[in-house]
TILUM-137350 format. One record per residue: x, y, z of N, C-alpha, C, O in turn; residue number from 1; residue in three letters; chain. Coordinates in steps of 0.05 Angstrom, whole numbers. Each point is the difference from the previous one (the first is absolute). Layout:
residues N
neast	nnorth	nup	caeast	canorth	caup	ceast	cnorth	cup	oeast	onorth	oup	n	res	chain
X	Y	Z	X	Y	Z	X	Y	Z	X	Y	Z	NUM	Ala	A
...
This chain:
residues 297
neast	nnorth	nup	caeast	canorth	caup	ceast	cnorth	cup	oeast	onorth	oup	n	res	chain
-52	-892	615	-21	20	-8	13	25	-11	19	10	11	1	Met	A
-28	-1	-34	9	24	-12	-13	24	14	-24	0	3	2	Ile	A
40	19	6	-11	23	14	-9	21	-21	16	14	-11	3	Ile	A
-43	-13	7	-11	20	-18	-26	9	12	-9	-11	20	4	Asn	A
-4	31	-32	-24	12	11	-22	-20	3	-15	1	19	5	Ser	A
12	-19	-39	-22	-19	1	3	-20	23	-19	-5	15	6	Gln	A
43	-6	-11	5	-19	21	-1	13	28	-10	-11	19	7	Asn	A
19	36	-18	-1	15	26	-29	6	7	-7	-1	24	8	Leu	A
-10	8	-44	-28	5	6	-14	-25	10	-15	1	19	9	Ala	A
22	-24	-31	-12	-25	9	9	-7	28	-15	-10	17	10	Gly	A
41	16	-11	11	-5	27	-14	17	20	-7	-9	22	11	Leu	A
2	35	-29	-13	18	19	-29	-10	6	-9	1	22	12	Arg	A
-5	-10	-43	-27	-10	4	0	-24	18	-17	-3	18	13	Val	A
37	-15	-21	1	-24	17	6	7	29	-13	-11	18	14	Gly	A
32	29	-14	6	8	28	-24	14	13	-6	-4	23	15	Phe	A
-8	21	-39	-23	14	11	-23	-20	7	-14	4	19	16	Lys	A
11	-25	-36	-19	-21	6	6	-14	26	-18	-5	16	17	Thr	A
43	-2	-12	9	-12	25	-6	18	23	-10	-9	21	18	Asn	A
16	34	-24	-5	20	21	-30	1	7	-8	0	23	19	Phe	A
-9	1	-43	-29	2	4	-10	-26	14	-19	1	16	20	Gln	A
30	-24	-23	-8	-25	13	6	1	30	-17	-6	16	21	Gln	A
41	15	-9	7	2	28	-17	21	14	-7	-4	23	22	Gly	A
0	25	-37	-16	21	12	-28	-10	6	-12	7	21	23	Leu	A
1	-23	-39	-28	-9	4	-2	-24	19	-21	-4	11	24	Ser	A
42	-12	-8	-2	-24	16	9	3	29	-5	-17	16	25	Glu	A
19	39	-10	11	3	27	-22	7	20	-19	15	-6	26	Ala	A
21	-26	31	-20	6	20	5	29	11	22	9	1	27	Pro	A
-44	3	7	1	27	11	-23	4	19	-23	-8	-6	28	Ser	A
28	20	29	-21	3	21	-5	29	8	-19	5	15	29	Leu	A
34	13	-25	-1	28	11	-28	12	-4	-8	16	17	30	Tyr	A
-6	-23	-38	-26	12	-5	-21	-8	20	-22	12	1	31	Ala	A
28	-32	16	-20	-7	21	-2	21	21	-20	3	13	32	Arg	A
42	13	-9	-1	20	22	6	28	-10	0	19	16	33	Ile	A
6	-16	-42	7	27	-10	-18	8	-23	-6	-16	-18	34	Ala	A
-4	40	19	-15	12	-22	20	11	-21	18	14	7	35	Thr	A
-22	-22	-32	17	11	-22	-11	27	-8	-23	2	-10	36	Val	A
39	18	13	-8	28	-6	17	9	-24	24	2	2	37	Val	A
-37	5	-25	15	10	-23	12	28	7	-11	16	14	38	Pro	A
34	-12	-26	14	26	4	8	11	-27	8	-14	-18	39	Ser	A
-10	41	16	6	13	-25	21	22	4	6	15	-19	40	Ala	A
4	-13	43	19	22	6	24	-11	16	2	-24	4	41	Thr	A
16	42	3	24	-9	15	-7	-11	27	13	-19	9	42	Lys	A
-34	29	4	-9	-10	25	-30	4	3	-11	18	-13	43	Glu	A
-2	-34	30	-28	4	6	-3	9	29	14	-10	18	44	Asn	A
-33	28	-13	-5	9	27	-26	-13	10	-19	-3	-15	45	Lys	A
19	-4	40	-22	-14	12	-10	14	25	-4	-12	21	46	Tyr	A
0	39	-23	-10	15	22	-28	-9	9	-7	3	23	47	Gly	A
-8	-15	-42	-27	-9	6	-1	-23	19	-21	-8	10	48	Trp	A
44	-5	-5	0	-22	19	-8	9	28	-6	-17	17	49	Leu	A
7	43	-11	-9	9	26	-29	-1	5	-9	5	22	50	Gly	A
-7	-11	-43	-29	0	3	-12	-26	-11	4	-6	-24	51	Lys	A
-18	-9	40	-16	-23	-10	-28	11	-3	-12	6	21	52	Ile	A
1	-4	-45	-26	14	-4	-23	-14	14	0	-25	2	53	Pro	A
-19	41	8	-24	-11	13	-23	19	-4	3	23	-6	54	Gly	A
-28	-34	10	-24	16	-3	-7	14	26	7	-9	21	55	Met	A
-21	31	-24	-10	15	23	-29	10	-6	-7	3	-24	56	Arg	A
-8	2	45	-26	12	-5	3	28	-12	16	15	9	57	Glu	A
-32	-10	-30	3	26	-14	-16	21	14	-24	3	-4	58	Trp	A
37	11	21	-12	22	15	16	25	-7	24	1	5	59	Ile	A
-37	19	-16	15	24	-9	15	-6	-26	-6	-19	-14	60	Gly	A
27	35	8	14	-3	-25	18	-25	1	6	-10	21	61	Pro	A
1	0	-44	19	-22	-2	26	6	14	9	23	0	62	Arg	A
4	-43	11	26	3	12	20	-15	-18	1	-25	-1	63	Gln	A
17	41	-12	19	-12	-18	24	-11	17	12	15	16	64	Val	A
-6	-41	-20	22	-12	15	27	8	-13	4	-2	-24	65	Gln	A
14	11	41	27	7	-9	16	-25	-5	5	-16	19	66	Asn	A
5	12	-44	15	-24	-6	30	5	-2	14	-17	-10	67	Ile	A
-5	40	18	28	7	-2	13	5	27	18	17	2	68	Ser	A
-28	-30	18	9	6	27	28	-10	5	16	12	14	69	Glu	A
-8	-35	-27	26	-12	5	17	3	-25	-9	-2	-22	70	Phe	A
35	5	26	19	2	-21	14	-27	-3	22	-4	10	71	Asp	A
-35	-14	-24	11	-27	-4	3	-5	-30	-21	0	-14	72	Tyr	A
45	-4	4	4	-3	-28	19	-24	-5	16	-6	17	73	Ser	A
-19	-6	-40	17	-23	-8	15	7	-26	-13	0	-21	74	Leu	A
39	6	22	15	5	-24	6	-26	-14	8	-20	13	75	Pro	A
-11	19	-39	6	-24	-16	30	-4	-2	16	19	-2	76	Asn	A
-8	-45	2	28	-7	-3	2	-18	-26	-19	-13	-8	77	Lys	A
43	14	-3	5	-16	-24	15	-26	7	17	-1	18	78	Ser	A
-25	-20	-32	12	-27	4	7	-12	-27	-13	5	-20	79	Tyr	A
34	-22	20	8	-12	-26	13	-27	6	9	-6	22	80	Glu	A
-9	-11	-43	15	-25	0	10	-4	-28	-15	3	-19	81	Gln	A
41	-11	16	12	-2	-27	16	-26	-2	14	-8	19	82	Thr	A
-17	-6	-42	15	-24	-5	17	5	-25	-9	10	-20	83	Ile	A
35	-18	22	18	2	-22	4	-27	-14	4	-20	14	84	Gly	A
-7	19	-40	4	-24	-15	26	2	-17	2	18	-16	85	Val	A
17	-35	21	26	1	-13	-4	-5	-30	-13	-19	-8	86	Asp	A
26	36	-9	-1	-4	-29	9	-27	-8	-10	-12	-20	87	Arg	A
30	1	34	10	-27	-7	-21	-21	3	-2	-18	-16	88	Asp	A
-15	21	36	-22	-19	4	-20	1	-23	-11	-21	-8	89	Asp	A
7	45	-3	-18	2	-22	12	-12	-25	-13	-15	-15	90	Ile	A
38	22	10	14	-11	-24	2	-30	1	-2	-14	-20	91	Glu	A
6	3	44	2	-29	4	-27	-14	4	-1	-24	5	92	Asp	A
-20	39	-6	-27	-10	4	-3	-14	27	-13	-21	3	93	Asp	A
26	32	17	0	-11	27	-20	16	17	8	14	19	94	Asn	A
-33	-16	-25	-20	18	11	-20	-14	19	-16	13	13	95	Leu	A
19	-39	-11	-19	-15	18	1	9	29	-20	-2	14	96	Gly	A
44	10	-5	3	8	28	-14	26	6	-5	6	23	97	Ile	A
-2	9	-44	-13	26	5	-30	-1	4	-12	18	11	98	Tyr	A
-1	-39	-22	-29	-2	2	-10	0	29	-17	17	7	99	Ser	A
28	-34	11	-9	1	28	8	26	13	-13	9	19	100	Pro	A
35	4	-28	9	24	12	-20	23	-5	-5	16	18	101	Leu	A
-5	-15	-42	-20	21	-6	-27	-6	12	-16	18	6	102	Phe	A
10	-44	-2	-24	-6	15	2	9	29	-19	10	12	103	Lys	A
43	-13	-1	5	9	28	-1	30	1	-9	11	21	104	Glu	A
17	3	-42	-2	29	0	-30	8	2	-7	17	15	105	Met	A
-10	-31	-31	-28	6	1	-12	-6	28	-17	15	10	106	Gly	A
26	-38	2	-10	-7	26	8	21	21	-15	7	18	107	Ala	A
40	3	-21	10	21	19	-16	25	-3	-6	14	20	108	Ala	A
-2	-7	-44	-16	24	-5	-28	-4	13	-10	19	12	109	Val	A
-2	-42	-16	-26	-6	12	1	2	30	-20	9	13	110	Ala	A
42	-18	-1	3	0	29	9	27	12	1	3	24	111	Ala	A
7	15	-42	12	25	10	-19	15	19	9	10	21	112	His	A
-35	-7	-27	-18	14	19	0	-15	27	-2	14	21	113	Pro	A
3	-40	-21	1	-15	25	25	7	16	-2	2	25	114	Asp	A
25	1	-38	24	6	14	0	28	12	18	7	16	115	Thr	A
-37	10	-24	-3	26	11	-22	2	21	4	12	21	116	Leu	A
-27	-25	-27	-23	2	17	3	-15	26	-5	11	21	117	Ile	A
14	-36	-22	1	-16	24	21	10	20	-5	0	24	118	Trp	A
29	8	-32	19	12	19	-11	26	12	5	6	23	119	Pro	A
-21	10	-39	-12	24	11	-19	-7	22	0	13	21	120	Leu	A
-17	-33	-25	-19	-9	21	16	-9	25	-7	8	22	121	Leu	A
28	-24	-26	15	-10	22	14	23	16	3	-2	24	122	Lys	A
4	23	-38	14	23	12	-20	21	9	8	23	7	123	Asn	A
-34	-29	-7	-20	19	8	2	9	29	-12	20	7	124	Gly	A
26	-36	9	4	7	28	19	24	4	2	12	21	125	Phe	A
14	-7	-42	21	21	2	-1	20	-23	18	16	-4	126	Thr	A
-39	-17	-13	-2	17	-23	-26	17	2	-21	-11	3	127	Thr	A
24	37	-6	-24	18	3	-20	-3	-23	7	-7	-22	128	Pro	A
-32	12	29	-21	2	-20	-10	28	-3	15	19	8	129	Cys	A
-39	-14	-18	-9	27	-7	-2	19	24	3	24	-3	130	Tyr	A
-9	-35	27	-3	17	23	25	6	16	0	12	21	131	Asp	A
23	-21	-32	26	4	13	8	-20	20	23	-1	8	132	Gly	A
-42	-16	0	6	-22	19	8	-25	-16	-5	-1	-24	133	Gln	A
19	-17	37	5	-26	-13	-26	-12	-8	-21	3	13	134	Tyr	A
22	-19	-35	-25	-12	-10	-13	-17	21	-24	1	5	135	Phe	A
40	-18	9	-9	-15	23	10	15	25	24	-1	6	136	Phe	A
-42	14	8	9	16	22	-22	1	22	-22	-9	-4	137	Asp	A
30	19	27	-19	0	23	-13	27	4	-17	3	17	138	Thr	A
24	18	-33	-11	27	5	-6	15	-26	8	22	-4	139	Asp	A
-25	-35	-13	-11	14	-23	-20	21	10	-17	-7	16	140	His	A
19	32	-24	-19	21	10	-27	-2	-14	-2	0	-25	141	Pro	A
-19	-2	41	-28	-1	-10	-17	18	17	2	1	24	142	Val	A
-20	15	-37	-18	18	14	-23	-15	12	-13	-17	-13	143	Glu	A
7	23	39	-25	-11	12	-24	16	-9	3	19	-15	144	Asn	A
-26	-27	25	-25	14	-7	1	30	8	-12	17	-12	145	Glu	A
26	-12	34	1	28	10	23	16	-12	5	23	7	146	Asp	A
10	-36	-26	21	14	-14	28	-3	13	20	9	-11	147	Gly	A
-19	-21	34	26	-5	13	15	-23	-15	-13	-18	-10	148	Thr	A
39	20	10	16	-20	-14	9	-22	20	11	7	21	149	Val	A
-15	-32	-28	9	-22	17	19	-18	-16	0	2	-25	150	Thr	A
15	-18	39	19	-18	-13	-13	-28	-4	-12	-11	18	151	Ala	A
14	1	-42	-12	-26	-7	22	-19	-10	18	9	-15	152	Val	A
-19	-34	23	21	-19	-7	-9	-21	-20	-22	-10	2	153	Ser	A
39	5	-21	-4	-23	-18	24	-19	0	6	-14	-19	154	Asn	A
8	14	43	24	-16	3	-3	-17	25	-9	10	21	155	Ser	A
16	-36	-23	-1	-17	23	26	-1	16	2	-12	21	156	Gly	A
19	27	-32	25	0	14	14	-27	-2	-5	-16	-17	157	Gly	A
24	11	36	15	-25	0	26	2	-14	7	20	-12	158	Gly	A
8	-42	13	27	-1	-12	4	-26	-16	23	-6	-8	159	Asn	A
-44	-8	2	2	-25	-15	-4	3	-29	5	21	-12	160	Gly	A
-13	-43	-1	-5	0	-29	-25	14	-6	-21	-6	11	161	Thr	A
21	26	-29	-24	16	-5	-21	-15	-16	6	-16	-17	162	Pro	A
-31	22	23	-23	-9	-15	-21	23	-2	2	19	15	163	Trp	A
-20	-22	-34	-17	23	-7	-29	-9	-5	-5	-20	-13	164	Phe	A
-13	36	24	-28	-4	-6	-10	24	-16	3	23	9	165	Leu	A
-14	-28	-32	-6	22	-19	-30	0	-9	-13	-20	0	166	Leu	A
4	44	-6	-26	3	-13	6	8	-29	8	22	-6	167	Cys	A
-13	-41	-13	6	5	-28	-24	1	-18	2	-2	-24	168	Thr	A
-26	4	36	-25	-1	-15	-12	28	-4	-24	2	-5	169	Asn	A
40	19	8	-10	27	-4	12	11	-26	16	-13	-13	170	Arg	A
-25	37	5	9	12	-25	31	3	-1	12	-3	-21	171	Ala	A
0	10	44	29	3	1	11	-21	19	-10	-3	23	172	Leu	A
30	-11	-32	12	-21	17	21	13	18	7	23	-3	173	Lys	A
3	-38	23	19	12	20	25	13	-12	10	19	11	174	Pro	A
0	-30	-33	24	10	-13	-6	10	-28	-20	-6	-12	175	Leu	A
39	22	1	-3	12	-26	24	-9	-18	23	3	8	176	Ile	A
-29	-13	-31	21	-4	-21	-6	20	-22	-20	-2	-14	177	Phe	A
38	22	12	-3	22	-19	15	-7	-25	25	-3	0	178	Gln	A
-39	1	-23	13	-8	-25	2	23	-20	-20	9	-10	179	Glu	A
44	0	6	5	22	-19	5	-11	-28	-10	10	-20	180	Arg	A
27	-31	18	7	-12	-26	1	-30	3	15	-11	15	181	Lys	A
-32	-3	-31	1	-29	0	26	-11	-11	13	14	-16	182	Lys	A
-4	-37	25	25	-11	-10	-1	-4	-31	-20	-9	-11	183	Pro	A
41	17	-2	3	-2	-29	25	-15	-7	21	4	13	184	Gln	A
-23	-21	-33	23	-15	-10	14	17	-22	-13	7	-19	185	Phe	A
39	-2	23	15	17	-19	25	-15	-8	10	-18	14	186	Val	A
2	27	-37	24	-14	-9	19	21	-12	-8	19	-12	187	Ala	A
34	-25	16	22	14	-14	15	-22	-16	20	-10	9	188	Arg	A
-31	4	-32	11	-23	-15	7	7	-29	-1	-17	-17	189	Asp	A
7	43	13	10	8	-26	30	-5	-1	14	8	18	190	Asn	A
-4	-22	-39	29	-6	0	17	25	2	24	-3	7	191	Pro	A
-35	26	-13	16	25	1	-2	13	28	14	20	5	192	Asp	A
-30	-31	13	-2	12	27	27	-2	14	16	-18	-4	193	Asp	A
-11	38	21	26	1	14	5	-24	18	23	-9	2	194	Ser	A
-44	-2	10	4	-24	17	9	-24	-16	14	-17	11	195	Asn	A
-23	15	-36	9	-22	-17	28	5	-10	17	-18	1	196	Val	A
-11	42	-9	26	7	-10	22	-3	21	21	-11	-5	197	Phe	A
-27	21	29	20	1	21	2	-26	15	22	-9	7	198	Thr	A
-45	-3	0	0	-24	17	-10	-25	-14	-3	-21	13	199	Asn	A
-2	22	-39	-12	-22	-16	-24	-13	16	-2	-24	3	200	Lys	A
-15	42	6	-22	-9	17	-26	13	-9	-2	25	-2	201	Glu	A
-18	-41	-4	-27	10	-6	-16	1	26	1	-18	16	202	Phe	A
-15	40	-12	-13	5	26	-30	1	-2	-11	12	-19	203	Gln	A
-2	-26	38	-30	-1	1	-8	5	28	12	-10	19	204	Tyr	A
-32	27	-15	-7	7	27	-29	8	3	-16	-1	-19	205	Gly	A
9	9	43	-27	10	6	3	22	20	19	0	16	206	Thr	A
-38	18	-16	1	22	20	-29	8	6	-18	-5	-15	207	Asp	A
15	17	39	-26	9	9	3	23	19	22	6	10	208	Ser	A
-44	7	-3	0	21	20	-24	-4	18	-22	-5	-10	209	Arg	A
26	7	36	-22	-5	19	8	10	28	22	9	4	210	Cys	A
-41	-12	14	5	7	28	-20	-16	17	-20	-9	-10	211	Ala	A
26	6	36	-18	-14	18	-3	18	25	17	15	8	212	Val	A
-40	-18	5	-6	15	24	-23	-11	15	-11	-21	-7	213	Gly	A
3	35	28	-22	-10	18	-26	15	-6	0	23	-8	214	Phe	A
-22	-38	11	-26	12	-2	-10	7	28	15	11	16	215	Gly	A
-40	-18	-10	-12	5	26	11	-19	21	-2	-25	-4	216	Phe	A
13	35	25	11	-18	21	-23	-15	14	5	-21	11	217	Trp	A
-29	32	-12	-23	-13	13	-7	-27	-12	-14	-16	12	218	Gln	A
24	11	-37	-6	-25	-13	20	-22	6	-1	-21	-13	219	Phe	A
18	26	32	21	-20	6	8	0	30	-2	20	13	220	Ala	A
9	-44	-4	10	-3	27	24	-18	-1	-1	-22	-12	221	Tyr	A
23	31	23	24	-16	0	9	-7	29	-3	16	18	222	Gly	A
14	-40	-15	8	-8	27	25	-17	-2	4	-16	-19	223	Ser	A
13	19	39	24	-18	3	-3	-17	25	18	-13	9	224	Lys	A
-43	13	2	-6	-19	22	-4	-28	-12	-3	-3	-24	225	Gln	A
3	-17	41	-5	-27	-9	-27	-1	-13	-20	12	10	226	Glu	A
18	-27	-32	-26	-3	-14	-16	-21	14	2	-24	-4	227	Leu	A
-20	34	22	-17	-17	16	-29	9	-5	-5	21	-12	228	Thr	A
-14	-37	21	-28	7	-3	-7	26	14	-15	16	-10	229	Ala	A
27	-12	34	-5	24	15	10	25	-14	-13	20	-1	230	Ala	A
38	-22	-10	11	23	-14	-14	5	-27	-2	22	-9	231	Asn	A
-7	-44	-4	-16	3	-24	-26	15	6	-8	17	-15	232	Tyr	A
-5	-25	37	-24	13	8	4	30	5	-16	16	-8	233	Glu	A
38	-10	22	6	28	6	4	16	-26	-10	23	-2	234	Ala	A
23	-34	-18	3	13	-26	-26	4	-14	-6	21	-11	235	Ala	A
-11	-41	12	-26	1	-14	-18	21	14	-13	16	-14	236	Arg	A
13	-16	40	-16	20	15	9	28	-6	-16	19	-3	237	Val	A
43	-15	2	11	26	-5	-10	11	-27	-9	23	-1	238	Ala	A
12	-38	-20	-8	9	-27	-30	6	-1	-8	20	-11	239	Ile	A
-8	-38	23	-29	4	-2	-9	23	18	-23	10	-3	240	Met	A
40	0	20	-7	22	18	10	27	-10	-6	21	12	241	Ser	A
22	-21	-33	11	25	-10	-22	19	-9	-20	-8	-11	242	Phe	A
25	34	17	-19	21	-7	15	22	-15	24	4	3	243	Lys	A
-39	10	-20	11	23	-13	-2	24	18	-8	-2	23	244	Gly	A
15	25	-34	-2	25	16	-29	5	9	-18	-8	-14	245	Asp	A
15	20	37	-26	6	12	-15	-24	8	-25	0	2	246	Arg	A
40	-22	3	-13	-24	11	-17	-16	-19	-16	-16	9	247	Gly	A
20	19	-35	-16	-15	-20	11	-29	-3	23	-3	-8	248	Arg	A
-39	-17	14	9	-28	-3	6	-5	-30	-15	8	-18	249	Pro	A
37	-22	13	8	-6	-27	-12	-26	-11	1	-4	-24	250	Leu	A
-11	-13	41	-13	-25	-9	19	-19	-13	-7	-14	-19	251	Gly	A
32	13	28	20	-18	-12	-2	-28	10	-4	-4	24	252	Leu	A
7	-15	-42	0	-28	8	26	-13	-13	1	-3	-24	253	Val	A
19	-4	40	24	-11	-11	-5	-27	-13	-17	-16	9	254	Pro	A
31	11	-31	-6	-25	-16	25	-15	-8	-2	-22	-11	255	Asn	A
26	33	17	25	-13	-10	21	-1	23	8	21	10	256	Leu	A
0	-45	-3	22	-4	19	26	-6	-15	2	-21	-12	257	Leu	A
16	40	12	25	-2	-15	23	-10	19	5	13	20	258	Val	A
8	-34	-28	21	-12	17	24	-8	-17	-4	-7	-24	259	Val	A
28	6	35	22	-13	-13	-3	-30	2	-16	-9	16	260	Pro	A
31	-6	-32	-4	-30	1	4	-11	28	-13	-20	6	261	Pro	A
30	32	11	5	-11	26	-25	0	18	-2	-15	19	262	Ala	A
-17	32	-25	-25	2	16	-24	-11	-14	-23	3	10	263	Leu	A
27	-17	-32	-23	-12	-14	-15	-20	17	-25	0	-1	264	Gly	A
39	-17	15	-13	-20	17	-17	13	22	-22	-8	5	265	Gly	A
34	28	8	-15	14	22	-25	13	-11	-21	1	13	266	Ala	A
24	11	-37	-23	14	-12	-23	-20	-7	-23	6	5	267	Ala	A
30	-29	-15	-20	-20	-7	-15	-10	25	-24	-5	-1	268	Arg	A
39	1	23	-13	-9	24	-21	21	10	-21	-8	11	269	Lys	A
26	33	-16	-17	21	10	-25	4	-17	-22	2	10	270	Ile	A
26	-1	-37	-23	8	-17	-10	-22	-18	-19	4	-16	271	Val	A
31	-28	16	-9	-22	-17	-10	-24	16	-18	-14	-10	272	Gln	A
28	10	34	-9	-23	16	-28	6	11	-5	20	12	273	Ser	A
-13	-39	-17	-28	3	10	-2	-6	29	-16	12	15	274	Val	A
32	-31	-5	0	-8	28	27	5	12	20	-3	-12	275	Leu	A
-20	12	38	24	5	15	-3	-11	28	-22	-7	9	276	Val	A
45	5	5	0	-9	28	-15	-26	4	-15	-3	19	277	Asn	A
20	-16	-37	-12	-27	4	-29	-2	-7	-13	-19	9	278	Gly	A
1	38	-24	-27	-3	-8	-18	25	2	-23	-1	-8	279	Gly	A
34	22	19	-15	25	1	-2	13	-27	18	-2	-17	280	Glu	A
-40	16	12	-4	15	-25	20	23	-1	3	14	20	281	Ser	A
9	-9	-42	19	22	-4	-15	25	-9	-10	0	-22	282	Asn	A
8	20	39	-16	24	-8	13	16	-22	-13	17	-12	283	Pro	A
39	-22	5	14	15	-20	2	-15	-27	13	10	-18	284	Trp	A
-25	-34	17	1	-15	-25	-12	15	-23	-22	10	2	285	Ala	A
37	-8	-24	-10	12	-25	-6	30	3	-16	11	-16	286	Asn	A
28	3	35	-4	28	3	20	16	-17	-3	25	-2	287	Thr	A
22	-38	-9	19	14	-18	14	-21	-18	2	-23	7	288	Ala	A
6	33	-30	16	-17	-18	29	2	7	9	22	8	289	Glu	A
6	-43	-10	29	0	6	15	5	-26	-5	-13	-20	290	Ile	A
25	30	21	18	5	-22	28	-3	10	11	17	14	291	Leu	A
2	-40	-22	28	-4	7	18	12	-21	-4	-6	-24	292	Glu	A
22	23	32	15	16	-19	30	-6	2	12	5	20	293	Val	A
-1	-17	-41	29	-7	1	18	24	2	22	-2	10	294	Pro	A
-31	26	-20	16	24	1	2	11	29	15	19	5	295	Trp	A
-31	-30	14	2	8	28	19	-19	16	4	5	23	296	Leu	A
6	-26	-36	17	-19	14	25	14	10	17	-13	12	297	Ala	A
């Protein structure tokens, strides 16, 4: 192949097409538990997470809810991936090996939010959320009806393999994927570029900017106890009993049981089996959807 602007332009289009194929075909699950929040600045502040809005009887003047009670912000980070194509491979028309490589680049970009969101969920037992407590903790501060602060738990404790019961059917999901810049395919393929002159290498890459964080802890329950019907019931009761400040019921109904592949069988026995114990009706059948997540393995 003769290295000229026309052939290099065609090569760039081909690599970008491979990239887009991988991007569109790769599996991704993060959006099941994370709300995508657009970002237009260096970081986004989420002070409003301290208030879940609710109605009150209108007696006297309106009461404006303070949405800046907590100082919780997510700074965006930059990410990149770059592939170098040897000039000799272009001259020798030895380019077949690069097609699957650029497809894999696209697949990696599609999976990138998953590689951030799912480890964050798994580390929620040791990572703070907006109220300063760990996302899964035993002492989240909540005001009672009389204004006193009590400790509320959304953690089952334990030391085993973690599993999670989530409420994902509200306006905000349990986690946040903050998107500042969507992935873009870029190229340094001018024969006069320094990378070509110095290393005889044409470079193609992608980059993006984003951040991940926690939403309302009330929408999630995490446990490292054994995944049994009794522990599942405890998680379900906990979420459905959560209240906002001043004792206002939140009306949450969990709908998604998130497990690593190792707990898929136990999860199906609890929420998919209609009969248990040799013929008894299973009270938890179809009370939640199961989501097996390979990124939690």
